[in-house]
C-alpha positions as CSV (number, residue, x, y, z in Angstrom):
1,X,126.4,3.0,-89.2
2,X,125.3,0.3,-91.6
3,X,128.3,0.7,-94.0
4,X,130.8,0.6,-91.1
5,X,129.1,-2.6,-89.9
6,X,129.3,-4.2,-93.3
7,X,133.0,-3.1,-93.6
8,X,133.8,-4.7,-90.2
9,X,131.9,-7.9,-91.2
10,X,134.0,-8.1,-94.4
11,X,137.2,-7.8,-92.4
12,X,136.1,-10.2,-89.7
13,X,135.2,-12.8,-92.3
14,X,138.7,-12.7,-93.7
15,X,141.2,-11.6,-91.0
16,X,144.8,-11.2,-92.2
17,X,143.7,-11.2,-95.8
18,X,144.5,-8.2,-98.0
19,X,141.3,-6.7,-99.3
20,X,141.8,-4.3,-102.3
21,X,139.7,-1.1,-102.3
22,X,137.8,-2.3,-105.4
23,X,136.7,-5.4,-103.6
24,X,135.7,-3.4,-100.5
25,X,133.6,-1.1,-102.7
26,X,131.9,-4.0,-104.5
27,X,131.1,-5.9,-101.3
28,X,130.0,-2.9,-99.1
29,X,128.5,-0.4,-101.6
30,X,127.6,-2.7,-104.5
31,X,128.9,-3.4,-108.0
32,X,127.1,-0.5,-109.6
33,X,128.1,2.1,-107.0
34,X,129.9,5.3,-107.9
35,X,131.7,5.4,-104.5
36,X,135.4,6.3,-104.8
37,X,138.6,5.5,-103.0
38,X,138.1,8.5,-100.7
39,X,134.9,7.0,-99.3
40,X,136.7,3.8,-98.5
41,X,139.5,5.7,-96.8
42,X,137.0,7.7,-94.7
43,X,135.1,4.6,-93.5
44,X,138.3,2.8,-92.7
45,X,139.3,5.9,-90.6
46,X,135.9,5.8,-88.8
47,X,136.2,2.1,-88.1
48,X,139.8,2.5,-86.8
49,X,138.7,5.1,-84.4
50,X,135.9,2.9,-83.1
51,X,138.2,-0.1,-82.7
52,X,140.6,2.1,-80.8
53,X,137.7,3.5,-78.6
54,X,136.5,0.1,-77.6
55,X,140.1,-1.1,-76.8
56,X,140.3,-3.7,-79.5
57,X,143.7,-5.3,-80.1
58,X,142.8,-5.7,-83.8
59,X,144.1,-3.2,-86.2
60,X,143.2,-2.3,-89.8
61,X,146.5,-1.9,-91.7
62,X,147.0,-0.1,-94.9
63,X,149.2,-1.7,-97.5
64,X,150.1,0.8,-100.1
65,X,148.8,0.1,-103.6
66,X,147.3,-3.2,-102.3
67,X,144.5,-2.5,-99.9
68,X,143.7,-3.1,-96.3
69,X,143.8,-6.0,-93.9
70,X,142.6,-6.7,-90.4
71,X,145.5,-7.8,-88.2
72,X,144.6,-9.7,-85.1
73,X,147.2,-10.7,-82.6
74,X,147.9,-14.4,-82.2
75,X,147.1,-15.1,-78.5
């Protein structure tokens, strides 16, 4: 899915950085989009499932009232 790919690219470009929902919407769907928070939550869920399915050791973490971040272990 194109939006999932864009979302993953956004997280990979800034690992361990908190991304607010508003920034995610702007970068993935565009500034003039009428997409809401529920859309972001749904796509985060889709992406988490795919990361789990492929055995990734990265995790998308929710930070209440702040946003999301991609946590990658320090190997």
